[in-house]
PyMOL commands that place a pseudoatom at each C-alpha (Angstrom):
pseudoatom trace, name=CA, resn=UNK, resi=1, chain=A, elem=C, hetatm=0, pos=[131.402, 137.207, 241.940]
pseudoatom trace, name=CA, resn=UNK, resi=2, chain=A, elem=C, hetatm=0, pos=[128.917, 136.641, 239.101]
pseudoatom trace, name=CA, resn=UNK, resi=3, chain=A, elem=C, hetatm=0, pos=[126.962, 138.811, 236.862]
pseudoatom trace, name=CA, resn=UNK, resi=4, chain=A, elem=C, hetatm=0, pos=[123.056, 138.497, 235.768]
pseudoatom trace, name=CA, resn=UNK, resi=5, chain=A, elem=C, hetatm=0, pos=[121.366, 140.739, 233.535]
pseudoatom trace, name=CA, resn=UNK, resi=6, chain=A, elem=C, hetatm=0, pos=[117.763, 142.384, 233.541]
pseudoatom trace, name=CA, resn=UNK, resi=7, chain=A, elem=C, hetatm=0, pos=[115.765, 144.034, 232.392]
pseudoatom trace, name=CA, resn=UNK, resi=8, chain=A, elem=C, hetatm=0, pos=[114.139, 146.860, 234.928]
pseudoatom trace, name=CA, resn=UNK, resi=9, chain=A, elem=C, hetatm=0, pos=[111.384, 149.680, 235.306]
pseudoatom trace, name=CA, resn=UNK, resi=10, chain=A, elem=C, hetatm=0, pos=[112.305, 152.688, 237.275]
pseudoatom trace, name=CA, resn=UNK, resi=11, chain=A, elem=C, hetatm=0, pos=[108.970, 154.434, 239.105]
pseudoatom trace, name=CA, resn=UNK, resi=12, chain=A, elem=C, hetatm=0, pos=[108.490, 157.173, 240.001]
pseudoatom trace, name=CA, resn=UNK, resi=13, chain=A, elem=C, hetatm=0, pos=[108.947, 156.737, 243.556]
pseudoatom trace, name=CA, resn=UNK, resi=14, chain=A, elem=C, hetatm=0, pos=[112.804, 155.957, 241.860]
pseudoatom trace, name=CA, resn=UNK, resi=15, chain=A, elem=C, hetatm=0, pos=[112.947, 152.075, 242.755]
pseudoatom trace, name=CA, resn=UNK, resi=16, chain=A, elem=C, hetatm=0, pos=[113.435, 149.529, 240.016]
pseudoatom trace, name=CA, resn=UNK, resi=17, chain=A, elem=C, hetatm=0, pos=[111.006, 146.975, 239.475]
pseudoatom trace, name=CA, resn=UNK, resi=18, chain=A, elem=C, hetatm=0, pos=[112.109, 143.756, 237.897]
pseudoatom trace, name=CA, resn=UNK, resi=19, chain=A, elem=C, hetatm=0, pos=[110.667, 141.852, 235.223]
pseudoatom trace, name=CA, resn=UNK, resi=20, chain=A, elem=C, hetatm=0, pos=[111.188, 138.969, 236.294]
pseudoatom trace, name=CA, resn=UNK, resi=21, chain=A, elem=C, hetatm=0, pos=[112.345, 137.618, 239.415]
pseudoatom trace, name=CA, resn=UNK, resi=22, chain=A, elem=C, hetatm=0, pos=[116.153, 136.341, 239.524]
pseudoatom trace, name=CA, resn=UNK, resi=23, chain=A, elem=C, hetatm=0, pos=[116.595, 132.803, 240.072]
pseudoatom trace, name=CA, resn=UNK, resi=24, chain=A, elem=C, hetatm=0, pos=[119.468, 132.872, 242.227]
pseudoatom trace, name=CA, resn=UNK, resi=25, chain=A, elem=C, hetatm=0, pos=[120.083, 132.136, 245.757]
pseudoatom trace, name=CA, resn=UNK, resi=26, chain=A, elem=C, hetatm=0, pos=[117.351, 134.778, 248.060]
pseudoatom trace, name=CA, resn=UNK, resi=27, chain=A, elem=C, hetatm=0, pos=[118.977, 137.032, 251.103]
pseudoatom trace, name=CA, resn=UNK, resi=28, chain=A, elem=C, hetatm=0, pos=[121.428, 137.732, 249.675]
pseudoatom trace, name=CA, resn=UNK, resi=29, chain=A, elem=C, hetatm=0, pos=[123.166, 141.887, 249.182]
pseudoatom trace, name=CA, resn=UNK, resi=30, chain=A, elem=C, hetatm=0, pos=[123.803, 142.940, 245.559]
pseudoatom trace, name=CA, resn=UNK, resi=31, chain=A, elem=C, hetatm=0, pos=[125.641, 145.064, 243.408]
pseudoatom trace, name=CA, resn=UNK, resi=32, chain=A, elem=C, hetatm=0, pos=[123.418, 147.180, 241.190]
pseudoatom trace, name=CA, resn=UNK, resi=33, chain=A, elem=C, hetatm=0, pos=[124.317, 148.665, 238.189]
pseudoatom trace, name=CA, resn=UNK, resi=34, chain=A, elem=C, hetatm=0, pos=[121.838, 150.969, 235.809]
pseudoatom trace, name=CA, resn=UNK, resi=35, chain=A, elem=C, hetatm=0, pos=[122.159, 151.166, 232.128]
pseudoatom trace, name=CA, resn=UNK, resi=36, chain=A, elem=C, hetatm=0, pos=[120.037, 154.351, 231.006]
pseudoatom trace, name=CA, resn=UNK, resi=37, chain=A, elem=C, hetatm=0, pos=[119.821, 154.408, 227.880]
pseudoatom trace, name=CA, resn=UNK, resi=38, chain=A, elem=C, hetatm=0, pos=[120.020, 158.055, 225.943]
pseudoatom trace, name=CA, resn=UNK, resi=39, chain=A, elem=C, hetatm=0, pos=[116.931, 158.997, 224.295]
pseudoatom trace, name=CA, resn=UNK, resi=40, chain=A, elem=C, hetatm=0, pos=[119.660, 159.185, 221.188]
pseudoatom trace, name=CA, resn=UNK, resi=41, chain=A, elem=C, hetatm=0, pos=[120.382, 155.632, 221.912]
pseudoatom trace, name=CA, resn=UNK, resi=42, chain=A, elem=C, hetatm=0, pos=[117.160, 154.197, 221.771]
pseudoatom trace, name=CA, resn=UNK, resi=43, chain=A, elem=C, hetatm=0, pos=[116.448, 152.331, 218.409]
pseudoatom trace, name=CA, resn=UNK, resi=44, chain=A, elem=C, hetatm=0, pos=[113.009, 152.467, 216.570]
pseudoatom trace, name=CA, resn=UNK, resi=45, chain=A, elem=C, hetatm=0, pos=[113.439, 149.367, 215.484]
pseudoatom trace, name=CA, resn=UNK, resi=46, chain=A, elem=C, hetatm=0, pos=[113.631, 147.679, 219.459]
pseudoatom trace, name=CA, resn=UNK, resi=47, chain=A, elem=C, hetatm=0, pos=[113.597, 144.146, 220.372]
pseudoatom trace, name=CA, resn=UNK, resi=48, chain=A, elem=C, hetatm=0, pos=[110.617, 142.914, 221.766]
pseudoatom trace, name=CA, resn=UNK, resi=49, chain=A, elem=C, hetatm=0, pos=[109.649, 141.076, 225.351]
pseudoatom trace, name=CA, resn=UNK, resi=50, chain=A, elem=C, hetatm=0, pos=[110.115, 137.777, 223.800]
pseudoatom trace, name=CA, resn=UNK, resi=51, chain=A, elem=C, hetatm=0, pos=[113.428, 138.416, 221.542]
pseudoatom trace, name=CA, resn=UNK, resi=52, chain=A, elem=C, hetatm=0, pos=[115.774, 139.556, 224.503]
pseudoatom trace, name=CA, resn=UNK, resi=53, chain=A, elem=C, hetatm=0, pos=[114.162, 136.688, 225.982]
pseudoatom trace, name=CA, resn=UNK, resi=54, chain=A, elem=C, hetatm=0, pos=[114.870, 134.143, 224.064]
pseudoatom trace, name=CA, resn=UNK, resi=55, chain=A, elem=C, hetatm=0, pos=[118.397, 135.740, 223.531]
pseudoatom trace, name=CA, resn=UNK, resi=56, chain=A, elem=C, hetatm=0, pos=[119.512, 136.183, 226.789]
pseudoatom trace, name=CA, resn=UNK, resi=57, chain=A, elem=C, hetatm=0, pos=[118.391, 131.883, 226.949]
pseudoatom trace, name=CA, resn=UNK, resi=58, chain=A, elem=C, hetatm=0, pos=[120.732, 131.034, 224.537]
pseudoatom trace, name=CA, resn=UNK, resi=59, chain=A, elem=C, hetatm=0, pos=[123.216, 133.109, 226.800]
pseudoatom trace, name=CA, resn=UNK, resi=60, chain=A, elem=C, hetatm=0, pos=[122.859, 131.245, 229.524]
pseudoatom trace, name=CA, resn=UNK, resi=61, chain=A, elem=C, hetatm=0, pos=[122.606, 128.092, 228.170]
pseudoatom trace, name=CA, resn=UNK, resi=62, chain=A, elem=C, hetatm=0, pos=[125.640, 128.455, 226.203]
pseudoatom trace, name=CA, resn=UNK, resi=63, chain=A, elem=C, hetatm=0, pos=[127.421, 129.617, 229.629]
pseudoatom trace, name=CA, resn=UNK, resi=64, chain=A, elem=C, hetatm=0, pos=[126.007, 127.036, 231.764]
pseudoatom trace, name=CA, resn=UNK, resi=65, chain=A, elem=C, hetatm=0, pos=[127.192, 124.643, 229.311]
pseudoatom trace, name=CA, resn=UNK, resi=66, chain=A, elem=C, hetatm=0, pos=[130.609, 125.783, 228.746]
pseudoatom trace, name=CA, resn=UNK, resi=67, chain=A, elem=C, hetatm=0, pos=[130.681, 127.374, 225.188]
pseudoatom trace, name=CA, resn=UNK, resi=68, chain=A, elem=C, hetatm=0, pos=[132.012, 130.372, 226.424]
pseudoatom trace, name=CA, resn=UNK, resi=69, chain=A, elem=C, hetatm=0, pos=[135.065, 132.861, 224.537]
pseudoatom trace, name=CA, resn=UNK, resi=70, chain=A, elem=C, hetatm=0, pos=[137.840, 133.977, 227.238]
pseudoatom trace, name=CA, resn=UNK, resi=71, chain=A, elem=C, hetatm=0, pos=[137.145, 137.480, 227.760]
pseudoatom trace, name=CA, resn=UNK, resi=72, chain=A, elem=C, hetatm=0, pos=[141.122, 137.639, 226.725]
pseudoatom trace, name=CA, resn=UNK, resi=73, chain=A, elem=C, hetatm=0, pos=[139.829, 136.253, 223.049]
pseudoatom trace, name=CA, resn=UNK, resi=74, chain=A, elem=C, hetatm=0, pos=[137.062, 138.853, 222.581]
pseudoatom trace, name=CA, resn=UNK, resi=75, chain=A, elem=C, hetatm=0, pos=[139.730, 141.694, 221.248]
pseudoatom trace, name=CA, resn=UNK, resi=76, chain=A, elem=C, hetatm=0, pos=[141.992, 139.272, 219.256]
pseudoatom trace, name=CA, resn=UNK, resi=77, chain=A, elem=C, hetatm=0, pos=[141.852, 140.523, 215.596]
pseudoatom trace, name=CA, resn=UNK, resi=78, chain=A, elem=C, hetatm=0, pos=[139.281, 143.901, 215.957]
pseudoatom trace, name=CA, resn=UNK, resi=79, chain=A, elem=C, hetatm=0, pos=[142.629, 146.084, 215.692]
pseudoatom trace, name=CA, resn=UNK, resi=80, chain=A, elem=C, hetatm=0, pos=[142.653, 144.985, 212.304]
pseudoatom trace, name=CA, resn=UNK, resi=81, chain=A, elem=C, hetatm=0, pos=[139.658, 146.405, 211.112]
for i in range(1, 81): cmd.bond("trace and resi %d" % i, "trace and resi %d" % (i + 1))
show_as sticks, trace
zoom trace
């Protein structure tokens, strides 16, 4: 299973509307995990949509070109901080 991070809005009926279409195989069932910010978690300096998209494009490029770090290495050295 692969993960795709996208932004969406929940409408009055509780339905999700994605900001942009998914560029993946169509007619497939997917598992959705919804992360909702608590009001106290909202940063007054929220990134603009363009900045978020640029971060995503960079991350996607790195993933597609193999410029990634194994998850097992993500926490190395953190316990010393």
